[in-house]
C-alpha angles and dihedrals in degrees: 000000000000090000091053095049097078090049091051091049091048091050091050092050091049091050090054099040105037095063087061085070089063089052091053092045089052089068089076092050097064119159136150114348115260117246125225111262122246084223104053088160087066107031147000130245115314145150113279139197112252120261109265097238092165089076091072099059089039090058091045091052093048094042091195128207092210129032116196119198127182150078130282090309088069094036094054092047108041124061101194095203092049093046089051091049095048096045102031090232127109116251126215112199113203098181139148125174111239094018122149139229087254090059092047089054093049092047091053094047104036103032111023102034093033090056092060093226119151108215120177088240142000108215124201122188120206144159125244109294099003096110093062096042105082091176093059106120091339091134088079089085092156086070093045087054091068092064102026128100124216089271127033100170098163094050090046091052091052091049091048092052093048095044097050102134139107096254094066093043091055092045092051092052092051090048091054095042095051098032088236097178094047093046094047091059093068103022097056096053091045093052094042093051097042097091091048091049090052093052104035126043092189118083091213091054091048093051092048091049093050092048091051091047094050090049092050091055094042123122092259090068097050116107112242114238132184092249095050113135092353117142117198108230109238120205090228088072093043095082103106099181092050097051109026096087090048093056141075093250096092090046093052094047093047094047093048091046093050091048092048093240120142106234116206115193113196121197106205123218114250120228111303121234116226088342090304123116113264119269116272119197119227088251091054092048090053090047093053091048091053091043093053093049092048094050094048092044090054098050100268131120121234124208119183118194094184111115096018102149091209093062098079128166093269088069091065134085116180122349112327093338120111123232123243091266091043089053091054093048093046093049092051091049092045092050090057090048093051094049090050090052095039105032 
């Protein structure tokens, strides 16, 4: 053991020192200057995708009756054209598969409210505890970029409060020490293209090979499975009072209320089991009760699909997503529900 100790120490030193060489090498790979992040509690300076300002005039031109915000849970449930047909009001879908509560908040604030439109309702679809988990999928900052302004101080404050633990502090210090974001910009392309460079001398051949490879491993070629995109609800997230003030939910409710926009928050039903609603732990049931009361007390409207006897297993495709026929049936049912709530 004593003989091995110096070797272990040497290995540890190498692991800490050698990456500094990547930082030094990065000096010869200079490109556009990195911009400060609007989420300094989460990340350091980096390149970002431009804010999608075109969304604002597009919403103004459409002047929708209904605005639907969400991820694939909304996309697999709402057919915008059918909802428009059944309600007589135009529908604006602001959807992105794999999006996060942070993105939904930014979309509401920086696209919908900023456009000045006056829809009868803004509708956000979510699963279980997502609305009070600001860190859920927040690492996809390239998507947040599309709806984020140069400063998002309130969102950053929420993230900082929720993150507050030693793991993130240590990670941030390593990121700054090794210039992780700067280094990743040139290391990742070099590693990704290395096999193609070894096989194909022609740049055109390499580009064609990489395009074909990326397409082959795209989402369209993945085999659907029952568990796809399902997130087991853990009781540690089902503590409403603990997490609500460290989430985007208060921000969304306040912003919609101040703008005079009815905000409808729809909890989707997860995949049924033997045509019975999915199991809900006692902690989750308490959470949903508190969530519903909070939303209604702060000017929002809460819809809960869980337990709806009409939404049987034959409505579903993979995981919690609805099938094409299930989407049609859900949209028709939801249109009736909306017109009852907004006659």
